[in-house]
DOVO-968297 format. One record per atom (N, C-alpha, C): residue number from 1; x, y, z. Coordinates in nm, 2 decimals, padded with zeros to 4 digits. Example, Ala and Ser with C-alpha at 12.3 -4.5 7.8 and 13.67 -1.06 7.14 Angstrom:
<segus>
<segu num="1" x="01.32" y="-00.57" z="00.78"/>
<segu num="1" x="01.23" y="-00.45" z="00.78"/>
<segu num="1" x="01.32" y="-00.33" z="00.78"/>
<segu num="2" x="01.28" y="-00.22" z="00.71"/>
<segu num="2" x="01.37" y="-00.11" z="00.71"/>
<segu num="2" x="01.29" y="00.00" z="00.79"/>
</segus>
This chain:
<segus>
<segu num="1" x="22.10" y="01.71" z="06.15"/>
<segu num="1" x="22.04" y="01.60" z="06.07"/>
<segu num="1" x="22.05" y="01.47" z="06.15"/>
<segu num="2" x="21.94" y="01.40" z="06.15"/>
<segu num="2" x="21.94" y="01.26" z="06.22"/>
<segu num="2" x="21.93" y="01.16" z="06.11"/>
<segu num="3" x="21.99" y="01.04" z="06.13"/>
<segu num="3" x="21.97" y="00.93" z="06.04"/>
<segu num="3" x="21.97" y="00.80" z="06.12"/>
<segu num="4" x="21.90" y="00.70" z="06.07"/>
<segu num="4" x="21.90" y="00.57" z="06.13"/>
<segu num="4" x="21.89" y="00.47" z="06.02"/>
<segu num="5" x="21.93" y="00.35" z="06.05"/>
<segu num="5" x="21.92" y="00.24" z="05.95"/>
<segu num="5" x="21.77" y="00.23" z="05.91"/>
<segu num="6" x="21.75" y="00.20" z="05.78"/>
<segu num="6" x="21.61" y="00.19" z="05.73"/>
<segu num="6" x="21.56" y="00.05" z="05.76"/>
<segu num="7" x="21.45" y="00.04" z="05.82"/>
<segu num="7" x="21.38" y="-00.08" z="05.84"/>
<segu num="7" x="21.23" y="-00.05" z="05.86"/>
<segu num="8" x="21.14" y="-00.13" z="05.80"/>
<segu num="8" x="21.00" y="-00.11" z="05.81"/>
<segu num="8" x="20.92" y="-00.24" z="05.82"/>
<segu num="9" x="20.80" y="-00.22" z="05.86"/>
<segu num="9" x="20.70" y="-00.34" z="05.85"/>
<segu num="9" x="20.57" y="-00.28" z="05.82"/>
<segu num="10" x="20.49" y="-00.35" z="05.74"/>
<segu num="10" x="20.36" y="-00.31" z="05.70"/>
<segu num="10" x="20.26" y="-00.42" z="05.75"/>
<segu num="11" x="20.15" y="-00.37" z="05.81"/>
<segu num="11" x="20.05" y="-00.46" z="05.86"/>
<segu num="11" x="19.93" y="-00.44" z="05.77"/>
<segu num="12" x="19.87" y="-00.54" z="05.72"/>
<segu num="12" x="19.76" y="-00.54" z="05.62"/>
<segu num="12" x="19.63" y="-00.58" z="05.70"/>
<segu num="13" x="19.54" y="-00.49" z="05.72"/>
<segu num="13" x="19.42" y="-00.52" z="05.80"/>
<segu num="13" x="19.30" y="-00.50" z="05.72"/>
<segu num="14" x="19.22" y="-00.61" z="05.71"/>
<segu num="14" x="19.09" y="-00.60" z="05.64"/>
<segu num="14" x="18.99" y="-00.55" z="05.74"/>
<segu num="15" x="18.88" y="-00.49" z="05.69"/>
<segu num="15" x="18.78" y="-00.43" z="05.79"/>
<segu num="15" x="18.65" y="-00.51" z="05.79"/>
<segu num="16" x="18.64" y="-00.62" z="05.72"/>
<segu num="16" x="18.52" y="-00.70" z="05.72"/>
<segu num="16" x="18.54" y="-00.80" z="05.84"/>
<segu num="17" x="18.44" y="-00.82" z="05.92"/>
<segu num="17" x="18.44" y="-00.91" z="06.04"/>
<segu num="17" x="18.43" y="-01.05" z="05.98"/>
<segu num="18" x="18.54" y="-01.13" z="05.99"/>
<segu num="18" x="18.54" y="-01.26" z="05.95"/>
<segu num="18" x="18.49" y="-01.28" z="05.81"/>
<segu num="19" x="18.39" y="-01.36" z="05.79"/>
<segu num="19" x="18.32" y="-01.38" z="05.66"/>
<segu num="19" x="18.18" y="-01.32" z="05.66"/>
<segu num="20" x="18.16" y="-01.23" z="05.75"/>
<segu num="20" x="18.02" y="-01.17" z="05.76"/>
<segu num="20" x="18.00" y="-01.06" z="05.67"/>
<segu num="21" x="17.89" y="-00.99" z="05.68"/>
<segu num="21" x="17.86" y="-00.87" z="05.60"/>
<segu num="21" x="17.90" y="-00.75" z="05.68"/>
<segu num="22" x="17.94" y="-00.76" z="05.80"/>
<segu num="22" x="17.97" y="-00.65" z="05.89"/>
<segu num="22" x="18.11" y="-00.59" z="05.85"/>
<segu num="23" x="18.12" y="-00.46" z="05.84"/>
<segu num="23" x="18.24" y="-00.39" z="05.82"/>
<segu num="23" x="18.26" y="-00.29" z="05.92"/>
<segu num="24" x="18.39" y="-00.27" z="05.96"/>
<segu num="24" x="18.43" y="-00.16" z="06.05"/>
<segu num="24" x="18.46" y="-00.04" z="05.95"/>
<segu num="25" x="18.45" y="00.08" z="06.01"/>
<segu num="25" x="18.49" y="00.20" z="05.93"/>
<segu num="25" x="18.64" y="00.22" z="05.93"/>
<segu num="26" x="18.69" y="00.29" z="05.83"/>
<segu num="26" x="18.83" y="00.34" z="05.83"/>
<segu num="26" x="18.86" y="00.42" z="05.96"/>
<segu num="27" x="18.76" y="00.51" z="05.99"/>
<segu num="27" x="18.78" y="00.60" z="06.10"/>
<segu num="27" x="18.80" y="00.52" z="06.23"/>
<segu num="28" x="18.72" y="00.42" z="06.25"/>
<segu num="28" x="18.73" y="00.33" z="06.37"/>
<segu num="28" x="18.87" y="00.27" z="06.38"/>
<segu num="29" x="18.92" y="00.22" z="06.26"/>
<segu num="29" x="19.06" y="00.16" z="06.26"/>
<segu num="29" x="19.16" y="00.26" z="06.29"/>
<segu num="30" x="19.15" y="00.38" z="06.22"/>
<segu num="30" x="19.25" y="00.48" z="06.24"/>
<segu num="30" x="19.25" y="00.53" z="06.38"/>
<segu num="31" x="19.14" y="00.55" z="06.45"/>
<segu num="31" x="19.14" y="00.59" z="06.59"/>
<segu num="31" x="19.20" y="00.48" z="06.68"/>
<segu num="32" x="19.17" y="00.36" z="06.65"/>
<segu num="32" x="19.23" y="00.25" z="06.73"/>
<segu num="32" x="19.38" y="00.25" z="06.72"/>
<segu num="33" x="19.43" y="00.26" z="06.60"/>
<segu num="33" x="19.57" y="00.27" z="06.57"/>
<segu num="33" x="19.64" y="00.39" z="06.64"/>
<segu num="34" x="19.58" y="00.50" z="06.63"/>
<segu num="34" x="19.63" y="00.62" z="06.70"/>
<segu num="34" x="19.64" y="00.60" z="06.85"/>
<segu num="35" x="19.54" y="00.53" z="06.91"/>
<segu num="35" x="19.55" y="00.51" z="07.05"/>
<segu num="35" x="19.66" y="00.41" z="07.08"/>
<segu num="36" x="19.68" y="00.31" z="07.00"/>
<segu num="36" x="19.78" y="00.21" z="07.02"/>
<segu num="36" x="19.92" y="00.28" z="07.01"/>
<segu num="37" x="19.94" y="00.36" z="06.91"/>
<segu num="37" x="20.07" y="00.43" z="06.89"/>
<segu num="37" x="20.09" y="00.53" z="07.01"/>
<segu num="38" x="19.99" y="00.59" z="07.07"/>
<segu num="38" x="20.01" y="00.68" z="07.18"/>
<segu num="38" x="20.07" y="00.61" z="07.30"/>
<segu num="39" x="20.05" y="00.47" z="07.31"/>
<segu num="39" x="20.10" y="00.39" z="07.42"/>
<segu num="39" x="20.23" y="00.32" z="07.39"/>
<segu num="40" x="20.28" y="00.34" z="07.27"/>
<segu num="40" x="20.40" y="00.27" z="07.23"/>
<segu num="40" x="20.49" y="00.37" z="07.15"/>
<segu num="41" x="20.62" y="00.35" z="07.16"/>
<segu num="41" x="20.72" y="00.44" z="07.09"/>
<segu num="41" x="20.73" y="00.42" z="06.94"/>
<segu num="42" x="20.62" y="00.45" z="06.87"/>
<segu num="42" x="20.62" y="00.41" z="06.73"/>
<segu num="42" x="20.58" y="00.53" z="06.64"/>
<segu num="43" x="20.62" y="00.52" z="06.52"/>
<segu num="43" x="20.57" y="00.62" z="06.42"/>
<segu num="43" x="20.52" y="00.53" z="06.30"/>
<segu num="44" x="20.39" y="00.56" z="06.27"/>
<segu num="44" x="20.33" y="00.48" z="06.16"/>
<segu num="44" x="20.26" y="00.57" z="06.06"/>
<segu num="45" x="20.24" y="00.52" z="05.94"/>
<segu num="45" x="20.15" y="00.58" z="05.85"/>
<segu num="45" x="20.04" y="00.49" z="05.82"/>
<segu num="46" x="19.92" y="00.54" z="05.78"/>
<segu num="46" x="19.80" y="00.46" z="05.76"/>
<segu num="46" x="19.75" y="00.50" z="05.62"/>
<segu num="47" x="19.73" y="00.39" z="05.54"/>
<segu num="47" x="19.68" y="00.41" z="05.40"/>
<segu num="47" x="19.55" y="00.33" z="05.39"/>
<segu num="48" x="19.44" y="00.39" z="05.34"/>
<segu num="48" x="19.32" y="00.32" z="05.31"/>
<segu num="48" x="19.35" y="00.24" z="05.18"/>
<segu num="49" x="19.29" y="00.12" z="05.18"/>
<segu num="49" x="19.31" y="00.04" z="05.06"/>
<segu num="49" x="19.19" y="-00.05" z="05.04"/>
<segu num="50" x="19.19" y="-00.12" z="04.93"/>
<segu num="50" x="19.10" y="-00.23" z="04.90"/>
<segu num="50" x="19.18" y="-00.35" z="04.86"/>
<segu num="51" x="19.14" y="-00.47" z="04.92"/>
<segu num="51" x="19.20" y="-00.59" z="04.89"/>
<segu num="51" x="19.11" y="-00.67" z="04.79"/>
<segu num="52" x="19.16" y="-00.71" z="04.68"/>
<segu num="52" x="19.09" y="-00.80" z="04.59"/>
<segu num="52" x="19.16" y="-00.94" z="04.59"/>
<segu num="53" x="19.08" y="-01.04" z="04.60"/>
<segu num="53" x="19.13" y="-01.18" z="04.61"/>
<segu num="53" x="19.03" y="-01.27" z="04.55"/>
<segu num="54" x="19.08" y="-01.39" z="04.53"/>
<segu num="54" x="18.99" y="-01.49" z="04.47"/>
<segu num="54" x="18.87" y="-01.51" z="04.55"/>
<segu num="55" x="18.75" y="-01.48" z="04.50"/>
<segu num="55" x="18.63" y="-01.50" z="04.57"/>
<segu num="55" x="18.58" y="-01.37" z="04.64"/>
<segu num="56" x="18.64" y="-01.26" z="04.62"/>
<segu num="56" x="18.59" y="-01.14" z="04.69"/>
<segu num="56" x="18.68" y="-01.02" z="04.69"/>
<segu num="57" x="18.64" y="-00.93" z="04.77"/>
<segu num="57" x="18.72" y="-00.81" z="04.80"/>
<segu num="57" x="18.68" y="-00.76" z="04.94"/>
<segu num="58" x="18.77" y="-00.67" z="04.99"/>
<segu num="58" x="18.75" y="-00.62" z="05.12"/>
<segu num="58" x="18.81" y="-00.48" z="05.13"/>
<segu num="59" x="18.75" y="-00.39" z="05.20"/>
<segu num="59" x="18.81" y="-00.26" z="05.24"/>
<segu num="59" x="18.91" y="-00.29" z="05.35"/>
<segu num="60" x="19.01" y="-00.21" z="05.35"/>
<segu num="60" x="19.12" y="-00.23" z="05.45"/>
<segu num="60" x="19.20" y="-00.11" z="05.48"/>
<segu num="61" x="19.31" y="-00.13" z="05.55"/>
<segu num="61" x="19.40" y="-00.03" z="05.59"/>
<segu num="61" x="19.54" y="-00.09" z="05.59"/>
<segu num="62" x="19.64" y="-00.02" z="05.54"/>
<segu num="62" x="19.78" y="-00.07" z="05.56"/>
<segu num="62" x="19.85" y="00.03" z="05.66"/>
<segu num="63" x="19.90" y="-00.04" z="05.76"/>
<segu num="63" x="19.97" y="00.04" z="05.86"/>
<segu num="63" x="20.12" y="00.01" z="05.85"/>
<segu num="64" x="20.20" y="00.12" z="05.82"/>
<segu num="64" x="20.34" y="00.10" z="05.80"/>
<segu num="64" x="20.42" y="00.16" z="05.92"/>
<segu num="65" x="20.50" y="00.07" z="05.98"/>
<segu num="65" x="20.58" y="00.11" z="06.09"/>
<segu num="65" x="20.72" y="00.14" z="06.04"/>
<segu num="66" x="20.78" y="00.26" z="06.07"/>
<segu num="66" x="20.91" y="00.29" z="06.02"/>
<segu num="66" x="21.01" y="00.32" z="06.14"/>
<segu num="67" x="21.14" y="00.31" z="06.11"/>
<segu num="67" x="21.24" y="00.35" z="06.20"/>
<segu num="67" x="21.26" y="00.50" z="06.19"/>
<segu num="68" x="21.18" y="00.57" z="06.26"/>
<segu num="68" x="21.18" y="00.72" z="06.25"/>
<segu num="68" x="21.30" y="00.77" z="06.33"/>
<segu num="69" x="21.39" y="00.85" z="06.27"/>
<segu num="69" x="21.51" y="00.89" z="06.34"/>
<segu num="69" x="21.48" y="00.97" z="06.46"/>
<segu num="70" x="21.37" y="01.04" z="06.47"/>
<segu num="70" x="21.34" y="01.12" z="06.59"/>
<segu num="70" x="21.32" y="01.03" z="06.71"/>
<segu num="71" x="21.26" y="00.91" z="06.69"/>
<segu num="71" x="21.23" y="00.81" z="06.79"/>
<segu num="71" x="21.28" y="00.68" z="06.74"/>
<segu num="72" x="21.41" y="00.66" z="06.74"/>
<segu num="72" x="21.47" y="00.53" z="06.68"/>
<segu num="72" x="21.43" y="00.41" z="06.76"/>
<segu num="73" x="21.41" y="00.30" z="06.69"/>
<segu num="73" x="21.38" y="00.17" z="06.75"/>
<segu num="73" x="21.49" y="00.07" z="06.71"/>
<segu num="74" x="21.53" y="-00.01" z="06.80"/>
<segu num="74" x="21.63" y="-00.12" z="06.76"/>
<segu num="74" x="21.57" y="-00.21" z="06.65"/>
<segu num="75" x="21.66" y="-00.25" z="06.57"/>
<segu num="75" x="21.63" y="-00.33" z="06.44"/>
<segu num="75" x="21.52" y="-00.43" z="06.46"/>
<segu num="76" x="21.53" y="-00.52" z="06.56"/>
<segu num="76" x="21.43" y="-00.63" z="06.58"/>
<segu num="76" x="21.30" y="-00.58" z="06.64"/>
<segu num="77" x="21.30" y="-00.47" z="06.70"/>
<segu num="77" x="21.19" y="-00.42" z="06.77"/>
<segu num="77" x="21.07" y="-00.38" z="06.68"/>
<segu num="78" x="21.10" y="-00.34" z="06.56"/>
<segu num="78" x="20.99" y="-00.30" z="06.47"/>
<segu num="78" x="20.92" y="-00.43" z="06.43"/>
<segu num="79" x="20.99" y="-00.54" z="06.41"/>
<segu num="79" x="20.92" y="-00.67" z="06.39"/>
<segu num="79" x="20.83" y="-00.71" z="06.50"/>
<segu num="80" x="20.88" y="-00.69" z="06.63"/>
<segu num="80" x="20.80" y="-00.73" z="06.74"/>
<segu num="80" x="20.68" y="-00.64" z="06.76"/>
<segu num="81" x="20.70" y="-00.51" z="06.74"/>
<segu num="81" x="20.59" y="-00.42" z="06.75"/>
<segu num="81" x="20.48" y="-00.45" z="06.64"/>
<segu num="82" x="20.53" y="-00.47" z="06.52"/>
<segu num="82" x="20.44" y="-00.51" z="06.41"/>
<segu num="82" x="20.36" y="-00.63" z="06.44"/>
<segu num="83" x="20.42" y="-00.73" z="06.50"/>
<segu num="83" x="20.35" y="-00.86" z="06.53"/>
<segu num="83" x="20.25" y="-00.83" z="06.64"/>
<segu num="84" x="20.29" y="-00.75" z="06.74"/>
<segu num="84" x="20.20" y="-00.72" z="06.85"/>
<segu num="84" x="20.08" y="-00.64" z="06.80"/>
<segu num="85" x="20.11" y="-00.54" z="06.72"/>
<segu num="85" x="20.00" y="-00.46" z="06.67"/>
<segu num="85" x="19.90" y="-00.54" z="06.58"/>
<segu num="86" x="19.96" y="-00.63" z="06.50"/>
<segu num="86" x="19.88" y="-00.72" z="06.41"/>
<segu num="86" x="19.79" y="-00.81" z="06.50"/>
<segu num="87" x="19.84" y="-00.87" z="06.60"/>
<segu num="87" x="19.76" y="-00.96" z="06.69"/>
<segu num="87" x="19.65" y="-00.88" z="06.75"/>
<segu num="88" x="19.68" y="-00.76" z="06.80"/>
<segu num="88" x="19.59" y="-00.67" z="06.87"/>
<segu num="88" x="19.47" y="-00.64" z="06.77"/>
<segu num="89" x="19.51" y="-00.60" z="06.65"/>
<segu num="89" x="19.41" y="-00.56" z="06.55"/>
<segu num="89" x="19.33" y="-00.68" z="06.50"/>
<segu num="90" x="19.39" y="-00.79" z="06.49"/>
<segu num="90" x="19.32" y="-00.91" z="06.44"/>
<segu num="90" x="19.21" y="-00.95" z="06.54"/>
<segu num="91" x="19.23" y="-00.94" z="06.67"/>
<segu num="91" x="19.13" y="-00.97" z="06.77"/>
<segu num="91" x="19.03" y="-00.85" z="06.77"/>
<segu num="92" x="19.07" y="-00.73" z="06.77"/>
<segu num="92" x="18.98" y="-00.62" z="06.78"/>
<segu num="92" x="18.89" y="-00.61" z="06.66"/>
<segu num="93" x="18.93" y="-00.65" z="06.54"/>
<segu num="93" x="18.85" y="-00.63" z="06.42"/>
<segu num="93" x="18.80" y="-00.76" z="06.37"/>
<segu num="94" x="18.81" y="-00.87" z="06.45"/>
<segu num="94" x="18.75" y="-01.00" z="06.41"/>
<segu num="94" x="18.80" y="-01.06" z="06.28"/>
<segu num="95" x="18.93" y="-01.05" z="06.26"/>
<segu num="95" x="18.99" y="-01.10" z="06.14"/>
<segu num="95" x="19.03" y="-01.25" z="06.16"/>
<segu num="96" x="19.02" y="-01.33" z="06.06"/>
<segu num="96" x="19.06" y="-01.47" z="06.06"/>
<segu num="96" x="19.21" y="-01.48" z="06.04"/>
<segu num="97" x="19.26" y="-01.38" z="05.96"/>
<segu num="97" x="19.41" y="-01.38" z="05.93"/>
<segu num="97" x="19.45" y="-01.23" z="05.91"/>
<segu num="98" x="19.58" y="-01.21" z="05.92"/>
<segu num="98" x="19.63" y="-01.07" z="05.90"/>
<segu num="98" x="19.78" y="-01.09" z="05.85"/>
<segu num="99" x="19.82" y="-01.01" z="05.76"/>
<segu num="99" x="19.96" y="-01.02" z="05.71"/>
<segu num="99" x="20.05" y="-00.91" z="05.76"/>
<segu num="100" x="20.17" y="-00.94" z="05.77"/>
<segu num="100" x="20.28" y="-00.85" z="05.81"/>
<segu num="100" x="20.39" y="-00.86" z="05.70"/>
<segu num="101" x="20.42" y="-00.76" z="05.63"/>
<segu num="101" x="20.53" y="-00.76" z="05.53"/>
<segu num="101" x="20.65" y="-00.68" z="05.58"/>
<segu num="102" x="20.76" y="-00.74" z="05.57"/>
<segu num="102" x="20.89" y="-00.67" z="05.60"/>
<segu num="102" x="20.98" y="-00.69" z="05.49"/>
<segu num="103" x="21.10" y="-00.62" z="05.48"/>
<segu num="103" x="21.19" y="-00.63" z="05.37"/>
<segu num="103" x="21.23" y="-00.78" z="05.34"/>
<segu num="104" x="21.24" y="-00.86" z="05.44"/>
<segu num="104" x="21.30" y="-00.99" z="05.43"/>
<segu num="104" x="21.20" y="-01.11" z="05.44"/>
<segu num="105" x="21.07" y="-01.08" z="05.48"/>
<segu num="105" x="20.98" y="-01.19" z="05.50"/>
<segu num="105" x="20.84" y="-01.13" z="05.51"/>
<segu num="106" x="20.74" y="-01.21" z="05.47"/>
<segu num="106" x="20.60" y="-01.18" z="05.49"/>
<segu num="106" x="20.54" y="-01.29" z="05.58"/>
<segu num="107" x="20.47" y="-01.25" z="05.69"/>
<segu num="107" x="20.41" y="-01.34" z="05.78"/>
<segu num="107" x="20.26" y="-01.33" z="05.78"/>
<segu num="108" x="20.19" y="-01.44" z="05.78"/>
<segu num="108" x="20.05" y="-01.44" z="05.79"/>
<segu num="108" x="20.01" y="-01.50" z="05.93"/>
<segu num="109" x="19.94" y="-01.42" z="06.01"/>
<segu num="109" x="19.89" y="-01.47" z="06.14"/>
<segu num="109" x="19.75" y="-01.53" z="06.11"/>
<segu num="110" x="19.71" y="-01.64" z="06.18"/>
<segu num="110" x="19.58" y="-01.69" z="06.16"/>
<segu num="110" x="19.52" y="-01.72" z="06.29"/>
<segu num="111" x="19.39" y="-01.71" z="06.30"/>
<segu num="111" x="19.32" y="-01.75" z="06.42"/>
<segu num="111" x="19.33" y="-01.90" z="06.43"/>
<segu num="112" x="19.37" y="-01.95" z="06.55"/>
<segu num="112" x="19.38" y="-02.09" z="06.57"/>
<segu num="112" x="19.25" y="-02.15" z="06.60"/>
<segu num="113" x="19.21" y="-02.26" z="06.53"/>
<segu num="113" x="19.08" y="-02.32" z="06.55"/>
<segu num="113" x="19.11" y="-02.46" z="06.62"/>
<segu num="114" x="19.02" y="-02.49" z="06.71"/>
<segu num="114" x="19.03" y="-02.62" z="06.78"/>
<segu num="114" x="18.96" y="-02.73" z="06.70"/>
</segus>
């Protein structure tokens, strides 16, 4: 039996490009995430979702990074991987902002405007 300290991070990705009418498919996002994970020592789960918010709604995906005992990651590294993955997905999928939720904090990354 293997065990590790529990730590996780969830990345919340919308699939609408900015404020446009264009949407990416779940399959596209899932394939992109699978490629990312194949290049990094991570274990993730992916859940299709819908976000409802003031003024609208959006299809999306929740990517959860866990400290998988078979491939353990140091405590702070999950936070770093989650931030790196979120920044990568934000650019790849044309998001204005993306959220990362962890047990102790929720971070929202935003596109910097000049």
